[in-house]
N, C-alpha and C positions, 0 to 999 in steps of 0.2 A: 202094833200098836208101839209108839217110841214113850219110851220112859220119857218125865218132866225133864230130867237130867240131861236127857240126849239129846233133847229141844233146844234148852238153854245152852250147850255146848256146841251146837249149830249153830246158833245165834251169834254166837262171839265168833267161832270159826268164817263166820260169812261177813259178820260187820266189819270195815274198815274199821281200824283204831278202836275195837270192843274192849272194853276194861273189864265189868261184868255186865253177869245180867242176872235180876232175880223173879221171880214170882213173887209181889206181896198181897195181903189180904185183905181188905177194909174192916176191919180190927185191929189193924197197925203191926199184923205179925208176918214176920219172913217166914216164908212157906220154903222157898231152895232157891239157892244163888250157885252161884257158878261163876270162874271157878272158885269151888271151898277156901281153898289158900287164899282167896285176892282178896282185895278191900271188902271189910266187914259191911254189909248191906242193913245191917240190921235197924238202926238208926237213921237214917235216909227212908227204911219203908214208912218206920213210924210217922217219921213228920212228911212224909209225901201223904200219907192216909189223910192225916189233920189237912193237909193243903188240899186235893180232894173234893173230900166231903165239904170244904168251903166257896170251892169254886162250882161242884155242884148246885151247890145250892144256890151261889150269887146266877150264875149263867142259865139253872134250870126256871130257877123258882122268880128271878127279882127279872130276866132278860127275857123270861120265857125261849131260849134259845136250845130247849132238845138238853138229849143228856151229854156230860162232858167226856168225849171219845180217846182225845190224847190228849200230851202237855209235853214241851215243850222245854226244860231247863240249860240255861247259859250261862258257865260263869267262866273267867280267867282262865281257870286249869280244867274244867273237865263239863262233857254235854252228858245230859240226862235226859233219853227219850221214855216216857210213860206211854202207855199204850192198857185202853180198856178190855180186859178180857169177859169176866161174865159180872154180874151185878155183884158179886163177891170179888173179885180179885185183878190184879192190873199188871204187867210187864213193866219192870226198870231196864232201859240200858245203859251202862254208861260208856262215856266213850272219850278219846283225846279230842281235844277242841281243835284239832285239822283232821278227823276223820272225815271219809266221807259220805255224809250225811243222807243222801240220797241212797246210798249204798246198804247204808245201816238199816232209813227206812222200808226196804221194801225185805229186807232180814228180817226183821219184827213185825211185819206185817206178816209174814209167812208163819214164824213161830206164835204167834198172837191168834191165828188161826190153829194152827196145830193144838195149842194148848187150851183152847175152847175146846176142841173135840174130842180131847183125854179126859177133861172134866165134866161134859157132858155123859 
């Protein structure tokens, strides 16, 4: 079985334009980040946790849309793909704006399944 660090490293290697990857907890804490010397995702994870909780309430409760499983955040200089792993964890992959998103999505899907298996 691969380690969390190995899974995140592989995600970055497979995702064209990947900058950093992290496993965040719904408690707002950063569980692991790769590369370790990359941009600090501690604040990003804390803020995303709040946003995910708000979206979960809005989509699940108000819209009766079921659980939120993915989030795609775009800005001028970075893109962040967020995927639900378990009820308590999610993955974040940050990308350069010109990254191949289809390739990153595929790599993120594989990493999500691998982390889910690791945590179960």
